[in-house]
N, C-alpha and C positions, 0 to 999 in steps of 0.2 A: 457934188462932192463924191469922190471915189471912195469905195469901201474896201477895207482890207479883209482878208480871209478871217472868219471867226468873229467879225464885228457885228454887234446887234443892230437892228434898225433903230433909227433915232427916235421913233415914236414909242418904242417899247422900253426904253431905258428908265424912264421915270417909274413905270410899273415894277420893273425888276428891282430898282432901288428901294421902293416901298416894301417889297416882299423880303428884302434882306433883313430888315429889322425884325420881322416876325420869325424868320428862320433862325436868326441869332438868339432870340428869346427862347425859342423851342430848344435849341442846342444847350443854352445855359441852364435852363430848368431841368433838362434831362441829365446833364452832368451833375447837378446838385442832387438829383434823385439817385445817382450812381455812387455817391459817397458812402462811407461806412456809417454815416448817421441814418441812412435809410433803413426802415424796418424790413424792406425787401432784401437787403444785402445778405443777412444771415440765411434767409430762405433760399437764396440762389447759391450760396457758398458751397454747400455739400454736393449738389448735382454738378456744378462747374468743376469742382475738384475731382470728382469721379470721372468726368469726361476727359479732362486734360491730363489725368494721370495715365490714361491710355496712350497719350502722345509723349510720355516720359517728361512732362512738364510738372515738376514737383516743387519748384521754388515758391516759397510762400508769397514773396513779393509779386511774382508773375501771376500767381493765382488770384491775389487781391486785385491786380489790374484787370484780369479777365472777368472777374466777378463784377467789378465796377462797370466795365464795358457792356457786359450782358444786361445788367440792370438798366443802364442808360438806354441801350437800344430797345429793350423791351418796353420801356416807358414811352419812347417815341412811337413805337408801333401801336401800342394800346391806345395812346391818345389820338393817333391818326384815324382810328376806326370811326369815331363819330363824325370827324371832318369828311371822311370818304363817303359815309352814308348821307351826309348833308349834300355833298356834291352830286351824288347819284340821284337823290330825291329831287333836286332842283334842276337836273339836266345840264349841269355845268361840265365842260370838257377840260377846263384848266383850273388850277387853284387860284383863288382871288383873295383879297383881304378878309372877306367874310369867312371863308373856309379855313384860312390860316389862323384867324382869331379863335375859331372853335378848337383847332389843333393846339394852339398855345394855351388856351384855357384848360384843355384836358391834361396837358403836361404839368401845368401849374397845380392843378388839383391833385395829381399823382405825387407831386413833389412836396405838398404841404406837410406830411408827416416828417420828412427828412429835414425840412427847414425848422419845424417846431423842435425837433430833437436836437438840431445843431445849436439852437439858442436856449436849450435847457428847459423847454416846456414839458417834455415827457420824461 
């Protein structure tokens, strides 16, 4: 069978599809952590507003979007640290379901306060 440019090898497709679920979960949990329910939202609001006012972005809606994006990306980065340490300690060269599970668990743990606050627990 001929392959087109950019097509993944047949034996790698199943692994890539399994990883998509983990990556989708990581993205969804980080977006939940970036909502205004997150306790980190207010902590990030003042520094982000100060930084973006230097770029003449003073619209409150845009600032809220940028704060949300900053909190979401920060939660992905912080949750990725234990997964990266696990990969380094075990000598893995690529992310596999075990390291993605650690990464997903880290994002979920960081998102617990936002979820609890969204449902009125705090």
